[in-house]
Backbone of each chain as ProteinMPNN parsed JSONL, in Angstrom:
{"seq_chain_A": "XXXXXXXXXXXXXXXXXXXXXXXXXXXXXXXXXXXXXXXXXXXXXXXXXXXXXXXXXXXXXXXXXXXXXXXXXXXXXXXXXXXXXXXXXXXXXXXXXXXXXXXXXXXXXXXXX", "coords_chain_A": {"N_chain_A": [[96.261, 213.424, 24.849], [97.947, 216.568, 24.135], [96.382, 218.183, 21.353], [96.822, 220.752, 18.499], [95.882, 222.878, 16.498], [96.338, 224.973, 13.363], [95.48, 227.536, 11.061], [95.709, 230.001, 8.581], [97.2, 227.385, 6.378], [98.61, 228.592, 4.291], [99.24, 231.899, 3.473], [99.25, 234.942, 1.9], [99.687, 238.158, 1.648], [99.852, 241.787, 0.774], [102.471, 243.878, 0.963], [102.656, 246.098, 3.916], [100.076, 245.665, 4.66], [98.01, 243.753, 7.16], [98.561, 240.584, 8.957], [96.97, 237.767, 9.906], [97.154, 234.838, 12.276], [95.746, 232.245, 13.071], [95.315, 229.75, 15.815], [94.314, 227.135, 17.676], [93.933, 224.981, 20.522], [93.537, 222.102, 22.676], [94.226, 220.931, 25.037], [92.898, 222.177, 28.271], [94.792, 222.321, 30.543], [96.578, 223.296, 29.392], [99.228, 226.418, 29.577], [100.875, 227.798, 28.394], [102.057, 229.971, 25.364], [103.551, 229.597, 23.018], [105.319, 231.608, 20.177], [106.782, 230.619, 17.148], [109.082, 231.782, 14.44], [110.525, 230.603, 11.762], [112.654, 230.905, 9.243], [113.642, 230.467, 5.784], [115.901, 227.49, 5.445], [116.293, 228.024, 8.099], [116.95, 227.913, 11.72], [113.72, 227.422, 13.924], [112.578, 230.296, 15.608], [111.895, 231.822, 18.521], [109.225, 234.226, 18.835], [107.478, 235.444, 20.192], [105.774, 235.074, 22.779], [103.26, 233.921, 25.024], [101.469, 233.613, 28.138], [98.965, 231.559, 30.456], [97.756, 233.857, 32.406], [97.681, 235.947, 31.106], [95.654, 238.168, 28.633], [96.43, 239.657, 26.289], [99.431, 240.323, 24.371], [102.067, 242.679, 22.862], [104.23, 243.247, 20.952], [106.337, 245.552, 19.246], [105.533, 245.692, 15.921], [104.373, 243.035, 16.516], [101.459, 240.945, 17.818], [99.975, 239.186, 19.651], [97.164, 237.247, 21.055], [94.95, 235.589, 23.265], [92.322, 233.469, 23.859], [91.109, 231.612, 26.816], [88.822, 230.735, 27.176], [87.62, 229.996, 24.878], [89.576, 228.483, 24.237], [91.896, 229.236, 22.255], [94.225, 231.02, 20.291], [96.09, 233.791, 18.495], [98.446, 235.234, 16.065], [99.205, 238.501, 15.271], [100.387, 240.329, 12.886], [101.062, 243.745, 11.978], [101.436, 246.271, 9.552], [102.856, 244.844, 7.48], [106.141, 243.597, 6.39], [108.686, 242.619, 3.631], [110.811, 240.872, 4.787], [109.215, 239.67, 6.819], [108.094, 237.131, 5.63], [107.983, 233.916, 6.09], [108.203, 230.954, 7.721], [106.039, 230.128, 10.163], [104.831, 229.065, 13.392], [102.64, 228.046, 15.836], [102.232, 226.854, 19.234], [101.589, 224.874, 22.166], [101.95, 224.733, 25.536], [102.391, 222.741, 28.712], [103.161, 222.993, 32.196], [104.18, 220.8, 32.943], [106.109, 217.263, 32.163], [108.489, 218.271, 30.924], [108.047, 220.523, 30.185], [107.033, 220.078, 27.66], [106.463, 220.929, 24.351], [103.511, 221.181, 22.156], [103.347, 221.238, 18.753], [101.438, 223.456, 16.09], [100.469, 222.61, 12.379], [101.917, 224.745, 11.025], [102.273, 228.211, 9.033], [102.703, 228.919, 6.243], [103.915, 232.412, 5.564], [104.016, 234.917, 3.238], [104.92, 237.991, 2.167], [104.368, 240.142, -0.297], [106.407, 242.733, -2.385]], "CA_chain_A": [[97.356, 214.662, 24.526], [97.368, 217.973, 23.381], [96.289, 218.741, 20.15], [97.13, 222.195, 18.093], [95.456, 223.391, 14.82], [96.943, 226.301, 13.08], [95.159, 227.927, 10.346], [95.875, 229.114, 7.745], [98.543, 226.676, 6.262], [99.586, 229.724, 3.684], [98.87, 233.485, 3.619], [100.123, 235.846, 1.191], [99.571, 239.323, 1.756], [100.478, 242.65, 0.114], [103.551, 244.494, 2.381], [101.971, 246.922, 5.004], [99.002, 244.854, 4.856], [98.101, 242.963, 8.286], [98.295, 239.278, 8.822], [96.664, 237.092, 10.992], [97.12, 233.602, 12.082], [95.044, 231.797, 14.447], [95.468, 228.123, 16.411], [93.341, 226.208, 18.873], [94.554, 223.671, 21.357], [92.534, 221.171, 23.032], [94.387, 220.32, 26.556], [93.011, 222.865, 29.107], [95.755, 222.587, 31.381], [97.838, 224.238, 28.568], [99.498, 227.394, 29.69], [102.224, 228.697, 27.773], [101.759, 229.837, 23.832], [104.557, 230.44, 22.374], [105.088, 231.408, 18.608], [108.055, 230.621, 16.558], [109.315, 231.917, 13.026], [111.241, 229.865, 10.854], [113.192, 231.599, 7.855], [114.045, 229.306, 4.731], [117.037, 227.284, 5.867], [117.461, 228.399, 9.42], [115.884, 227.444, 13.075], [112.832, 228.145, 14.493], [113.144, 231.074, 16.68], [110.724, 232.671, 19.09], [109.245, 235.882, 17.933], [106.576, 236.106, 20.761], [105.055, 234.09, 23.692], [102.056, 234.579, 26.114], [101.155, 232.944, 29.352], [97.71, 232.004, 30.638], [97.471, 234.546, 32.982], [97.644, 237.52, 29.931], [94.913, 237.964, 27.145], [97.328, 239.837, 25.195], [101.073, 240.98, 24.615], [102.314, 242.874, 21.635], [105.744, 243.87, 20.661], [106.385, 246.504, 18.216], [104.564, 245.416, 14.935], [103.375, 241.366, 16.181], [100.711, 240.629, 19.001], [99.578, 237.799, 20.196], [95.689, 236.926, 21.727], [94.321, 234.398, 23.837], [91.09, 232.938, 24.584], [91.373, 230.784, 27.255], [87.55, 229.862, 27.003], [87.38, 229.367, 23.581], [91.249, 227.585, 23.606], [92.418, 229.626, 20.816], [95.25, 232.248, 20.252], [96.298, 234.359, 17.843], [99.085, 235.884, 15.879], [99.124, 239.485, 14.777], [101.647, 241.059, 12.289], [100.827, 244.772, 11.242], [102.545, 246.743, 8.577], [104.124, 243.505, 7.229], [107.219, 243.526, 5.194], [109.047, 241.338, 3.21], [111.427, 240.407, 5.555], [108.419, 238.914, 7.866], [107.996, 236.219, 5.095], [108.854, 232.686, 6.761], [106.699, 229.614, 8.594], [105.419, 230.501, 11.282], [104.563, 227.947, 14.214], [101.89, 228.185, 17.048], [102.654, 225.849, 20.034], [101.153, 225.229, 23.61], [102.77, 223.544, 26.648], [101.856, 222.835, 30.318], [104.31, 222.806, 33.228], [104.736, 219.414, 32.955], [106.761, 216.783, 31.246], [109.743, 219.198, 30.917], [107.303, 221.739, 29.424], [106.982, 219.729, 26.287], [105.377, 222.004, 23.125], [102.734, 220.489, 20.543], [103.144, 222.418, 17.879], [100.923, 223.473, 14.711], [101.221, 222.463, 11.398], [102.899, 225.598, 10.57], [101.643, 228.658, 8.311], [103.725, 229.701, 5.319], [103.392, 233.559, 5.051], [104.593, 235.331, 1.968], [104.822, 238.783, 1.74], [104.826, 240.792, -1.83], [106.418, 243.672, -2.21]], "C_chain_A": [[96.969, 215.884, 23.791], [97.522, 218.059, 21.946], [96.449, 220.321, 19.539], [96.898, 222.104, 16.614], [96.112, 224.509, 14.619], [96.054, 226.082, 11.584], [95.167, 229.596, 10.114], [96.719, 228.471, 7.116], [99.473, 227.704, 5.349], [98.529, 230.717, 3.774], [99.699, 234.295, 2.584], [99.73, 237.418, 1.393], [100.528, 240.373, 1.009], [101.482, 243.555, 1.544], [102.717, 245.906, 2.518], [100.805, 246.295, 4.987], [99.151, 244.089, 6.477], [98.006, 241.572, 7.868], [98.041, 238.399, 10.212], [96.79, 235.615, 10.896], [96.692, 232.733, 13.132], [95.405, 229.867, 14.59], [94.805, 227.856, 17.374], [94.107, 225.123, 18.989], [93.275, 222.888, 22.074], [92.713, 221.054, 24.655], [93.975, 221.743, 27.65], [93.898, 223.344, 29.739], [97.132, 223.316, 30.473], [97.707, 225.512, 29.222], [100.593, 228.564, 29.596], [101.96, 228.586, 26.329], [102.682, 230.4, 23.39], [104.78, 230.78, 20.562], [106.53, 231.691, 17.982], [108.145, 230.927, 14.839], [110.497, 231.535, 12.353], [111.499, 230.326, 9.132], [113.878, 230.354, 7.318], [115.226, 229.03, 5.286], [117.623, 227.327, 7.037], [116.218, 227.795, 10.434], [114.795, 228.101, 13.295], [112.955, 228.897, 15.425], [112.05, 232.023, 17.031], [110.614, 233.871, 18.766], [108.42, 236.286, 19.524], [105.983, 234.911, 21.891], [104.041, 234.854, 24.54], [101.733, 233.394, 27.273], [99.986, 232.657, 29.629], [97.103, 233.079, 31.331], [97.341, 236.004, 32.227], [96.455, 237.19, 29.205], [95.879, 238.132, 25.871], [98.452, 240.503, 25.421], [101.304, 241.365, 22.903], [103.503, 243.295, 22.356], [105.982, 244.516, 19.314], [105.012, 246.047, 17.18], [104.034, 243.767, 15.139], [103.157, 241.661, 17.468], [100.21, 239.565, 19.189], [97.949, 237.781, 21.246], [95.797, 235.636, 22.333], [93.061, 234.306, 24.359], [90.992, 231.963, 25.429], [89.511, 230.087, 27.256], [87.386, 228.913, 25.772], [88.66, 228.403, 23.461], [91.928, 228.069, 21.865], [93.04, 230.961, 20.953], [95.655, 232.365, 19.152], [97.132, 234.943, 17.605], [98.681, 237.334, 15.099], [100.104, 240.351, 13.926], [101.059, 242.245, 11.393], [101.99, 245.28, 10.481], [103.334, 246.118, 8.148], [105.179, 244.187, 6.168], [108.042, 242.251, 4.744], [109.798, 240.34, 4.068], [110.612, 239.795, 6.577], [107.867, 237.706, 7.119], [108.516, 235.032, 5.347], [107.431, 231.991, 6.814], [106.528, 230.101, 9.747], [104.384, 229.681, 12.092], [104.083, 228.367, 15.359], [102.339, 226.889, 18.007], [101.921, 226.165, 21.235], [101.64, 223.82, 23.918], [101.94, 223.816, 27.881], [102.906, 222.761, 31.146], [104.871, 221.569, 33.374], [105.482, 218.73, 32.146], [107.82, 217.73, 30.343], [109.212, 220.462, 30.158], [107.35, 221.678, 28.132], [105.895, 220.32, 25.361], [104.842, 221.056, 22.603], [102.741, 221.694, 19.931], [102.247, 222.235, 16.608], [101.375, 223.021, 13.561], [102.12, 223.285, 10.716], [102.009, 226.659, 9.385], [102.538, 229.421, 7.164], [103.279, 230.772, 4.963], [104.123, 234.169, 3.992], [104.002, 236.752, 1.877], [105.22, 239.775, 0.74], [104.724, 242.14, -1.366], [105.71, 244.771, -2.949]], "O_chain_A": [[95.994, 216.123, 23.078], [98.616, 218.017, 21.383], [96.101, 221.168, 20.362], [97.52, 221.461, 15.769], [96.519, 225.129, 15.601], [95.896, 224.996, 11.027], [94.813, 230.397, 10.979], [97.663, 229.256, 7.205], [100.696, 227.77, 5.477], [97.339, 230.549, 4.042], [100.921, 234.151, 2.593], [98.915, 237.392, 0.471], [101.673, 240.085, 0.662], [101.155, 243.729, 2.718], [102.267, 246.606, 1.611], [100.339, 246.812, 6.002], [100.271, 243.88, 6.944], [97.54, 241.233, 6.78], [98.715, 238.378, 11.242], [96.625, 235.036, 9.822], [97.434, 232.566, 14.099], [95.646, 229.043, 13.708], [94.792, 228.814, 18.147], [94.729, 224.472, 18.15], [92.112, 223.244, 21.88], [91.77, 221.063, 25.447], [94.97, 222.447, 27.827], [94.085, 224.56, 29.749], [98.243, 223.696, 30.842], [96.593, 225.944, 29.516], [100.971, 229.558, 30.214], [101.676, 227.486, 25.854], [102.759, 231.627, 23.314], [104.261, 229.981, 19.782], [107.246, 232.665, 18.209], [107.372, 230.369, 14.061], [111.487, 232.261, 12.442], [110.776, 230.137, 8.153], [114.469, 229.484, 7.959], [115.857, 229.998, 5.711], [118.769, 226.985, 7.328], [115.086, 227.397, 10.16], [114.717, 229.283, 12.958], [113.504, 228.362, 16.388], [111.437, 232.777, 16.275], [111.55, 234.603, 18.445], [108.718, 237.368, 20.031], [105.841, 233.771, 21.448], [103.989, 236.071, 24.714], [101.858, 232.216, 26.939], [99.305, 233.522, 29.077], [95.953, 233.366, 30.998], [96.932, 237.017, 32.793], [96.158, 236.001, 29.1], [96.117, 237.383, 24.924], [98.621, 241.194, 26.425], [100.915, 240.688, 21.952], [103.791, 243.562, 23.523], [105.769, 243.852, 18.3], [103.829, 246.049, 17.523], [103.418, 243.206, 14.232], [103.913, 242.266, 18.228], [100.125, 239.02, 18.089], [97.936, 238.518, 22.231], [96.58, 234.75, 21.99], [92.712, 235.039, 25.285], [90.68, 230.975, 24.764], [89.29, 228.88, 27.356], [87.149, 227.711, 25.647], [88.678, 227.575, 22.55], [92.244, 227.467, 20.839], [92.53, 231.883, 21.589], [95.746, 231.336, 18.482], [97.377, 235.671, 18.568], [97.774, 237.235, 14.272], [100.648, 241.226, 14.6], [100.616, 241.989, 10.273], [103.162, 244.931, 10.615], [104.518, 246.449, 8.215], [104.972, 245.091, 5.358], [108.068, 241.16, 5.314], [109.491, 239.148, 4.092], [111.32, 239.262, 7.432], [107.093, 237.053, 7.818], [109.635, 234.879, 4.858], [106.301, 232.181, 6.365], [107.558, 230.647, 10.145], [103.236, 229.551, 11.665], [104.827, 229.045, 16.068], [102.807, 225.914, 17.42], [101.586, 227.318, 21.508], [101.757, 222.715, 23.39], [101.119, 224.71, 28.089], [103.86, 222.29, 30.526], [105.964, 221.358, 33.9], [105.756, 219.388, 31.142], [107.784, 217.762, 29.113], [109.953, 221.277, 29.608], [107.587, 222.632, 27.392], [104.685, 220.221, 25.564], [105.471, 220.006, 22.476], [102.346, 222.8, 20.3], [102.2, 221.139, 16.05], [102.597, 222.929, 13.446], [102.975, 222.841, 9.951], [101.092, 226.093, 8.789], [102.995, 230.541, 7.391], [102.351, 230.744, 4.154], [105.236, 233.645, 3.957], [102.816, 236.888, 1.577], [106.338, 240.28, 0.84], [103.919, 242.711, -0.629], [105.836, 245.94, -2.585]]}, "seq_chain_B": "XXXXXXXXXXXXXXXXXXXXXXXXXXXXXXXXXXXXXXXXXXXXXXXXXXXXXXXXXXXXXXXXXXXXXXXXXXXXXXXXXXXXXXXXXXXXXXXXXXXXXXXXXXXXXXXXXX", "coords_chain_B": {"N_chain_B": [[124.378, 234.196, 24.62], [122.334, 231.484, 24.039], [123.583, 228.286, 23.029], [122.693, 225.79, 20.482], [123.924, 223.09, 19.418], [123.95, 220.673, 16.296], [125.695, 218.215, 15.093], [125.625, 217.112, 12.455], [124.85, 219.097, 9.628], [123.989, 218.107, 7.091], [123.059, 214.634, 6.29], [123.593, 211.61, 4.589], [122.208, 207.822, 4.465], [122.335, 204.345, 4.265], [119.394, 202.237, 3.752], [118.692, 200.611, 6.942], [120.782, 200.926, 8.283], [122.563, 202.075, 10.893], [122.055, 204.68, 13.086], [123.297, 207.82, 14.16], [122.613, 211.124, 15.554], [124.009, 213.485, 17.125], [123.906, 216.131, 19.474], [124.608, 218.829, 21.186], [124.296, 221.786, 23.905], [125.199, 224.686, 25.444], [124.4, 226.064, 27.812], [123.547, 224.686, 30.466], [121.151, 223.587, 29.99], [117.888, 221.787, 31.27], [115.935, 220.537, 29.855], [115.874, 218.653, 26.726], [115.19, 218.42, 23.74], [113.997, 216.162, 20.955], [112.757, 216.762, 17.726], [110.788, 215.918, 14.902], [110.815, 217.55, 11.565], [108.507, 217.646, 9.045], [107.157, 218.571, 5.82], [104.447, 220.809, 5.935], [103.715, 218.943, 8.23], [104.149, 220.139, 10.502], [106.331, 220.167, 13.73], [107.262, 217.575, 15.004], [107.319, 215.837, 18.226], [109.822, 213.796, 18.989], [111.626, 212.239, 21.276], [111.836, 213.32, 24.843], [113.763, 214.695, 27.108], [114.204, 215.372, 30.551], [116.222, 215.264, 32.713], [120.073, 214.08, 33.449], [120.187, 210.768, 32.173], [117.598, 210.38, 31.887], [115.214, 209.683, 30.039], [111.66, 210.497, 28.098], [109.271, 209.105, 26.014], [107.867, 210.465, 23.218], [105.662, 212.101, 20.732], [105.668, 210.215, 18.486], [107.578, 207.921, 18.948], [108.413, 205.748, 17.988], [110.861, 203.706, 16.179], [112.961, 204.663, 16.822], [115.723, 205.672, 19.317], [117.1, 207.117, 22.275], [119.638, 208.813, 24.122], [121.134, 210.248, 26.779], [123.312, 210.84, 28.682], [125.493, 212.872, 29.468], [125.062, 215.598, 30.447], [124.587, 218.044, 28.725], [124.206, 216.898, 26.694], [122.631, 215.476, 23.82], [121.552, 212.429, 22.063], [120.039, 211.097, 19.279], [118.505, 208.064, 18.198], [119.068, 206.062, 15.162], [117.988, 202.852, 15.289], [118.023, 201.126, 12.856], [117.907, 202.347, 10.258], [115.187, 203.549, 8.055], [113.62, 204.489, 4.632], [111.313, 205.944, 5.388], [111.948, 207.464, 7.424], [113.487, 209.933, 6.176], [114.101, 212.503, 6.761], [113.855, 216.516, 8.323], [115.537, 217.181, 11.482], [115.242, 217.965, 13.985], [116.999, 219.123, 17.235], [116.239, 220.272, 20.104], [116.285, 222.776, 23.225], [115.555, 223.36, 26.789], [115.294, 225.403, 29.467], [114.985, 224.313, 33.116], [111.896, 225.269, 34.712], [109.31, 224.979, 35.618], [106.97, 226.282, 34.71], [105.741, 226.398, 31.324], [108.379, 226.969, 29.182], [110.586, 228.674, 26.761], [111.904, 227.219, 23.764], [115.034, 226.388, 22.221], [116.422, 226.135, 19.638], [118.56, 223.662, 17.191], [120.244, 224.222, 14.503], [119.745, 222.021, 12.824], [119.407, 218.774, 11.135], [119.349, 217.575, 8.342], [118.528, 214.404, 7.095], [118.93, 211.895, 5.082], [117.83, 209.026, 4.098], [118.69, 206.331, 1.907]], "CA_chain_B": [[123.517, 233.556, 23.762], [122.247, 230.122, 23.995], [123.962, 227.929, 21.528], [122.495, 224.607, 20.397], [124.745, 222.471, 18.269], [124.012, 219.827, 16.313], [126.529, 217.993, 14.537], [125.847, 217.232, 11.126], [123.88, 219.506, 8.595], [123.185, 216.674, 6.24], [123.318, 213.213, 6.347], [122.958, 210.531, 3.764], [122.617, 206.775, 5.065], [121.606, 203.758, 3.964], [118.448, 201.524, 4.891], [119.227, 199.444, 7.725], [122.356, 201.309, 8.952], [122.375, 202.471, 12.517], [122.443, 206.28, 12.808], [123.665, 208.438, 15.305], [122.694, 212.403, 15.468], [124.293, 214.529, 18.152], [123.028, 217.732, 19.846], [125.039, 219.645, 22.639], [123.877, 222.896, 24.535], [126.188, 224.861, 26.108], [123.444, 226.629, 28.546], [123.192, 224.216, 31.168], [119.497, 223.641, 30.404], [117.491, 220.541, 32.042], [115.266, 219.796, 29.265], [116.212, 218.84, 25.847], [114.006, 217.428, 22.799], [114.056, 215.824, 19.548], [111.816, 216.976, 17.208], [111.427, 215.818, 13.413], [109.907, 218.291, 10.774], [108.281, 217.543, 7.603], [106.418, 219.831, 5.293], [103.003, 220.408, 5.865], [103.49, 218.373, 9.913], [105.018, 221.199, 11.796], [107.36, 219.61, 14.006], [106.581, 216.218, 15.932], [108.364, 215.289, 18.848], [110.28, 211.616, 18.865], [111.671, 212.024, 22.773], [112.573, 214.299, 25.236], [114.696, 214.101, 28.57], [114.182, 216.473, 31.601], [117.835, 215.032, 33.173], [120.593, 213.207, 32.98], [120.004, 209.187, 31.837], [116.169, 210.238, 32.029], [113.878, 210.203, 28.64], [110.419, 210.234, 28.161], [108.544, 209.044, 24.597], [106.95, 211.607, 22.494], [104.359, 211.548, 20.028], [106.239, 209.448, 17.611], [108.915, 207.476, 19.409], [108.67, 204.346, 16.935], [112.167, 203.222, 15.211], [114.246, 205.815, 17.602], [115.865, 205.53, 20.823], [117.923, 208.283, 22.598], [120.487, 208.745, 25.044], [121.416, 211.407, 27.63], [124.732, 210.653, 29.596], [126.157, 214.04, 30.001], [123.452, 216.878, 30.847], [124.931, 218.722, 27.579], [124.643, 216.157, 25.132], [121.373, 214.154, 23.814], [121.582, 211.643, 20.912], [118.781, 210.101, 18.747], [119.307, 206.871, 17.621], [117.965, 205.175, 14.26], [118.472, 201.899, 15.282], [117.646, 200.235, 11.891], [117.082, 203.563, 9.128], [114.447, 203.356, 6.788], [113.348, 205.643, 4.053], [110.32, 207.014, 5.824], [112.683, 208.267, 8.351], [114.372, 210.98, 5.654], [113.429, 214.164, 7.598], [114.681, 217.249, 9.065], [115.607, 216.391, 12.898], [115.923, 219.47, 14.988], [116.952, 219.29, 18.518], [115.966, 222.235, 21.218], [116.422, 222.717, 24.939], [115.217, 224.62, 27.488], [115.754, 225.761, 31.2], [113.436, 223.996, 33.933], [110.991, 226.244, 35.387], [107.875, 224.671, 36.173], [106.225, 225.991, 33.706], [106.374, 226.353, 29.871], [109.625, 228.288, 28.392], [110.825, 229.324, 25.217], [112.962, 226.476, 22.872], [116.342, 227.003, 21.652], [116.669, 225.026, 18.757], [119.741, 223.776, 16.676], [119.992, 224.398, 13.105], [118.912, 220.939, 12.199], [119.894, 217.815, 10.375], [118.62, 216.888, 6.874], [118.69, 213.059, 6.949], [118.505, 211.009, 3.63], [117.969, 207.617, 3.893], [118.836, 205.699, 0.522]], "C_chain_B": [[123.332, 232.282, 23.277], [122.572, 229.321, 22.786], [123.417, 225.99, 21.552], [123.025, 223.776, 19.154], [124.686, 220.797, 17.831], [124.932, 219.252, 15.1], [126.983, 217.631, 13.328], [124.554, 218.35, 10.944], [123.078, 218.593, 7.935], [123.69, 215.859, 6.474], [122.946, 212.479, 5.5], [123.322, 209.014, 4.171], [121.986, 206.054, 4.286], [120.755, 202.738, 4.614], [119.272, 200.185, 5.618], [120.654, 199.801, 8.629], [121.489, 202.019, 10.298], [122.915, 204.089, 12.372], [122.313, 206.981, 14.147], [123.305, 210.255, 14.708], [122.764, 212.801, 16.89], [123.73, 215.783, 18.24], [124.009, 218.025, 20.931], [124.558, 221.184, 22.693], [124.852, 222.993, 25.569], [125.487, 226.027, 27.623], [123.12, 226.125, 29.885], [121.4, 223.645, 31.555], [119.114, 221.861, 30.725], [117.192, 220.173, 30.853], [116.064, 219.752, 27.712], [115.217, 217.509, 24.929], [114.775, 217.106, 21.811], [112.933, 216.44, 18.801], [112.009, 216.604, 15.585], [110.115, 217.014, 13.168], [109.953, 217.563, 9.559], [106.959, 218.585, 7.195], [104.686, 219.621, 5.329], [102.442, 219.813, 7.15], [103.619, 219.066, 11.019], [106.216, 220.227, 12.179], [106.624, 218.607, 15.042], [107.593, 215.719, 16.66], [108.481, 213.874, 19.086], [110.378, 211.338, 20.486], [112.113, 213.195, 23.247], [113.167, 213.738, 26.607], [114.591, 215.41, 29.469], [115.866, 216.365, 32.777], [118.618, 213.943, 32.665], [120.242, 212.121, 33.101], [118.257, 209.281, 32.048], [115.839, 210.439, 30.644], [112.475, 209.276, 28.74], [110.217, 209.905, 26.772], [107.483, 210.372, 24.73], [106.158, 211.129, 21.875], [104.673, 210.576, 19.094], [107.644, 209.055, 17.446], [109.513, 206.158, 18.503], [109.767, 204.2, 16.029], [112.905, 204.379, 15.683], [114.455, 205.602, 18.869], [116.589, 206.859, 21.136], [118.808, 207.97, 23.952], [121.169, 210.039, 25.799], [122.469, 211.046, 28.955], [125.35, 211.512, 29.951], [124.586, 214.875, 30.288], [123.135, 217.493, 29.74], [124.692, 218.355, 26.503], [123.324, 215.181, 25.385], [121.371, 213.844, 22.561], [120.668, 210.962, 20.846], [119.505, 209.293, 17.896], [118.454, 206.569, 17.092], [118.207, 203.974, 14.544], [118.607, 200.892, 13.796], [117.156, 201.713, 10.593], [116.613, 202.905, 8.081], [114.022, 204.768, 6.005], [112.141, 206.614, 4.617], [110.572, 207.746, 7.029], [113.596, 209.691, 7.988], [113.344, 211.934, 6.272], [114.672, 215.196, 7.944], [114.721, 217.222, 10.586], [115.868, 217.829, 13.211], [115.952, 219.303, 16.59], [117.11, 220.823, 19.234], [116.317, 221.488, 22.382], [116.014, 223.904, 25.483], [115.434, 224.427, 29.094], [114.142, 224.765, 31.89], [113.122, 224.746, 34.853], [110.077, 225.77, 36.086], [106.735, 224.839, 35.189], [106.777, 226.194, 32.106], [107.654, 227.377, 29.827], [110.272, 227.747, 27.036], [112.122, 227.986, 24.707], [113.633, 227.067, 22.204], [116.661, 225.843, 20.829], [118.092, 224.876, 17.918], [119.358, 223.947, 15.359], [119.527, 223.243, 12.032], [119.856, 219.922, 11.465], [119.339, 217.427, 9.374], [119.166, 215.497, 6.733], [118.003, 212.234, 6.097], [118.756, 209.64, 4.097], [117.692, 206.742, 2.509], [117.999, 204.174, 0.689]], "O_chain_B": [[123.95, 231.863, 22.298], [122.032, 229.525, 21.699], [123.719, 225.169, 22.418], [122.519, 223.867, 18.035], [125.109, 219.872, 18.525], [124.873, 219.914, 14.064], [128.155, 217.674, 12.952], [123.605, 218.502, 11.713], [121.887, 218.326, 8.095], [124.837, 215.951, 6.912], [121.718, 212.491, 5.411], [124.521, 208.748, 4.263], [121.136, 206.554, 3.55], [121.045, 202.294, 5.725], [120.007, 199.286, 5.211], [121.315, 199.093, 9.39], [120.317, 202.32, 10.528], [123.876, 204.531, 11.742], [121.457, 206.781, 15.009], [123.692, 210.609, 13.594], [121.885, 212.574, 17.721], [123.187, 216.413, 17.332], [124.11, 217.063, 21.692], [124.433, 221.801, 21.635], [125.299, 222.121, 26.315], [126.284, 226.673, 28.304], [122.468, 226.884, 30.602], [120.75, 223.427, 32.577], [119.869, 220.922, 30.473], [118.025, 219.395, 30.387], [116.816, 220.689, 27.443], [114.79, 216.389, 25.209], [115.923, 217.512, 21.632], [111.975, 216.64, 19.548], [113.057, 216.866, 14.994], [109.13, 217.335, 13.834], [110.929, 217.007, 9.055], [106.126, 219.146, 7.908], [103.96, 218.708, 4.936], [101.248, 219.908, 7.437], [103.325, 218.773, 12.178], [106.922, 219.631, 11.366], [105.626, 218.862, 15.717], [108.604, 215.233, 16.154], [107.617, 213.025, 19.306], [109.62, 210.557, 21.06], [112.656, 214.05, 22.547], [113.045, 212.595, 27.047], [114.939, 216.48, 28.97], [116.372, 217.293, 33.409], [118.268, 213.106, 31.834], [119.791, 211.954, 34.234], [117.666, 208.247, 32.359], [116.254, 211.466, 30.106], [112.211, 208.143, 29.141], [111.073, 210.452, 26.077], [106.792, 210.939, 25.576], [105.738, 209.989, 22.074], [103.668, 209.917, 18.825], [108.514, 209.362, 16.63], [110.666, 205.741, 18.392], [109.532, 204.666, 14.914], [113.482, 205.07, 14.843], [113.508, 205.347, 19.613], [116.662, 207.688, 20.228], [118.621, 206.991, 24.675], [121.779, 210.815, 25.063], [122.096, 211.073, 30.127], [126.028, 211.225, 30.938], [123.396, 214.559, 30.266], [121.962, 217.68, 29.418], [124.807, 218.999, 25.46], [122.98, 214.499, 26.349], [121.211, 214.761, 21.755], [120.236, 210.263, 21.764], [120.506, 209.461, 17.199], [117.311, 206.529, 17.547], [119.082, 203.699, 13.723], [119.366, 199.923, 13.83], [115.988, 201.835, 10.226], [117.147, 202.056, 7.367], [114.053, 205.879, 6.535], [112.049, 207.809, 4.339], [109.763, 208.472, 7.606], [114.195, 210.39, 8.806], [112.116, 212.0, 6.214], [115.884, 214.985, 7.912], [113.564, 217.25, 11.006], [116.641, 218.611, 12.659], [114.873, 219.36, 17.179], [117.714, 221.878, 19.043], [116.547, 220.299, 22.601], [116.031, 225.045, 25.022], [115.695, 223.387, 29.699], [112.989, 224.599, 31.492], [113.875, 224.978, 35.799], [109.982, 226.132, 37.259], [105.867, 224.025, 34.873], [107.958, 226.153, 31.763], [107.73, 228.436, 30.449], [110.35, 226.626, 26.533], [113.172, 227.919, 25.346], [113.302, 228.073, 21.577], [117.09, 224.772, 21.257], [118.81, 225.875, 17.91], [118.172, 223.827, 15.053], [119.112, 223.385, 10.881], [121.016, 220.254, 11.221], [118.501, 216.59, 9.708], [120.291, 215.4, 6.242], [116.83, 211.878, 6.211], [119.868, 209.242, 4.442], [116.543, 206.528, 2.123], [117.928, 203.402, -0.267]]}, "name": "protein", "num_of_chains": 2, "seq": "XXXXXXXXXXXXXXXXXXXXXXXXXXXXXXXXXXXXXXXXXXXXXXXXXXXXXXXXXXXXXXXXXXXXXXXXXXXXXXXXXXXXXXXXXXXXXXXXXXXXXXXXXXXXXXXXXXXXXXXXXXXXXXXXXXXXXXXXXXXXXXXXXXXXXXXXXXXXXXXXXXXXXXXXXXXXXXXXXXXXXXXXXXXXXXXXXXXXXXXXXXXXXXXXXXXXXXXXXXXXXXXXXXX"}
């Protein structure tokens, strides 16, 4: 089955700096790569996603890049703010098996004011 | 907005008890999932369902079963709870599209087995 590895497990940055979280996946059939943000005590919520026919996607301060050949994708957050502090999960899924997602272990991002 | 509702936010049970965790979604989604969340281990899939009365094992199904008698409701059952099943349980749903779709999560049930 699919295996997703996520690095780093913790990341601390100063407010205004950029943050990058990287994930690798094993199943070349994976074609959908979402990123979820989970604030303390809350449910995970999608912040951005990318499909395999696109190499990069951007939404304001966040962007995701995908390298299908190398089987890795990354989340980039620019001009970080304290409210960006949360746990971020990457995931990978295919169109089969109800589109079930395999998640990385999560990255705890702390933005220091 | 999609609403995925889990019946309990916190639950305390004793070893050996049968435990039911309920999840209801209101957006007519075909797919429903049960994940378990433990610190440092991400979200691990227990079971999922793509239709009424259909269920499939995820990555860690041992010690769990599920029931989907109605499209909107997906129940997770711990037949005989054990202390290693103490965890946060997250239910999620997504529409059937043929390709991956984002998950809508419930608020989670923190289960403690004593």
